[in-house]
C-alpha positions in Angstrom: -15.3 14.9 -16.5 -15.9 13.2 -13.2 -19.4 14.7 -12.9 -20.3 13.5 -16.4 -19.0 10.0 -15.6 -21.0 9.8 -12.5 -24.1 11.3 -14.1 -24.0 8.7 -16.9 -26.6 6.0 -16.6 -23.9 3.4 -17.4 -21.8 4.3 -14.4 -23.4 1.9 -11.9 -24.0 -0.9 -14.4 -21.9 -4.0 -15.0 -19.7 -3.7 -11.9 -18.2 -0.4 -13.1 -18.7 1.1 -9.6 -17.0 -1.9 -8.0 -14.1 -1.6 -10.5 -13.7 2.2 -9.7 -13.7 1.5 -5.9 -11.0 -1.2 -6.4 -8.9 1.3 -8.3 -9.3 4.1 -5.8 -8.9 2.0 -2.6 -5.0 1.7 -2.7 -4.7 5.4 -3.6 -6.8 6.3 -0.6 -4.7 4.2 1.7 -1.5 5.8 0.3 -3.1 9.3 0.6 -3.9 8.6 4.2 -0.2 7.7 4.9 0.8 11.1 3.4 -2.0 13.1 5.1 -0.8 12.4 8.6 2.6 14.0 8.3 1.2 16.8 6.1 -1.1 17.8 8.9 2.0 18.3 11.0 3.6 20.4 8.3 6.0 17.6 7.2 6.3 15.5 4.0 6.7 11.8 3.4 7.9 11.0 -0.1 8.7 7.4 0.8 5.1 6.1 1.1 5.0 4.7 -2.5 8.4 3.0 -2.2 7.5 1.7 1.2 4.2 0.2 -0.2 6.1 -1.3 -3.1 8.8 -2.9 -1.0 6.2 -4.3 1.5 4.1 -5.7 -1.4 7.1 -7.3 -3.0 8.2 -8.7 0.3 4.8 -10.3 1.1 4.6 -11.7 -2.4 8.1 -12.9 -2.4 7.8 -14.7 1.0 4.7 -16.5 -0.2 5.9 -17.4 -3.7 9.3 -18.7 -2.4 7.7 -20.7 0.4 9.5 -18.7 3.2 6.1 -18.2 4.8 3.1 -20.4 4.1 0.4 -18.3 5.9 -1.1 -15.3 4.1 -2.0 -13.5 7.3 1.5 -14.0 8.7 3.0 -12.6 5.4 0.7 -9.6 5.7 1.6 -9.1 9.4 5.3 -9.2 8.5 4.7 -6.7 5.8 2.8 -4.4 8.1 5.6 -4.6 10.7 8.3 -3.9 8.1 6.3 -0.9 6.8 5.8 0.3 10.3 9.5 0.0 11.1 10.3 2.0 8.0 7.9 4.7 9.1 9.5 4.6 12.6 13.0 5.1 11.0 11.6 8.1 9.1 10.1 9.5 12.3 13.4 9.1 14.2 15.3 10.8 11.3 13.0 13.7 11.4 12.0 14.1 15.1 15.2 12.9 16.8 18.0 13.5 14.4 16.5 16.7 13.1 16.7 16.1 9.4 14.1 18.0 7.3 11.3 15.6 6.4 11.6 16.2 2.7 15.3 15.2 2.7 14.9 12.2 5.1 12.0 10.7 3.2 13.5 11.4 -0.2 16.6 9.5 1.0 14.5 6.7 2.4 12.6 6.5 -0.9 15.9 5.9 -2.7 17.0 3.3 -0.2 13.7 1.5 -0.4 13.7 1.5 -4.2 17.2 0.0 -4.1 16.2 -2.6 -1.6 13.2 -3.5 -3.7 15.4 -3.9 -6.8 18.0 -5.9 -4.9 15.2 -8.2 -3.4 13.7 -9.0 -6.7 16.8 -8.7 -8.8 14.8 -6.3 -10.9 12.3 -9.0 -11.9 8.6 -9.3 -11.3 7.2 -11.9 -9.0 4.2 -13.6 -10.5 4.7 -17.4 -10.1 3.9 -19.5 -7.0 1.7 -16.9 -5.3 -1.1 -18.6 -3.4 -4.6 -18.1 -4.7 -5.7 -16.9 -1.2 -3.3 -14.0 -1.5 -4.2 -13.2 -5.1 -8.0 -13.3 -4.3 -7.9 -11.0 -1.3 -9.3 -8.2 -3.5 -11.8 -10.5 -5.1 -13.5 -11.5 -1.9 -15.5 -9.1 0.2 -18.4 -8.4 2.5 -21.6 -8.5 0.5 -20.8 -6.6 -2.7 -18.0 -4.5 -1.2 -14.5 -5.8 -1.9 -12.1 -6.5 1.0 -9.7 -3.8 -0.2 -12.4 -1.2 -0.2 -13.4 -2.2 3.4 -9.8 -2.0 4.5 -9.5 1.5 3.0 -12.7 2.6 4.7 -11.5 1.3 8.0 -8.1 3.0 7.5 -10.0 6.3 6.8 -12.0 6.0 10.0 -8.9 5.2 12.0 -7.0 8.2 10.6 
């Protein structure tokens, strides 16, 4: 199926390649987060919940006016995500919990925190256009999100 899609003469027309790259970039970033512990023989089941919480935190801070700067909101999100990863690392490396159990528990905690933070509602109003348009902008024809995923791949 993938071969036939790529072999089609319609694949590279009308921005379809750009759309596919935009769809794959977040998956690549998440896969990179899972790959690092797997190379050490461990698991991290909390990557998706971590990304969800950080995304909602950034969006919520911007939409509620807690933070006015998009780069600052992203920096706070990265720091929170890193802190969650650090807690996972301590639970596994220092406390001695199996990574499967520690990250499964963390996933549940993060999902609960996400629901508590949003009251179970979506955040879609009051989000600055500069935050929404991060994926729309880019370098030449390559979207910013794709560039970030490529840089993350190189860093890993």
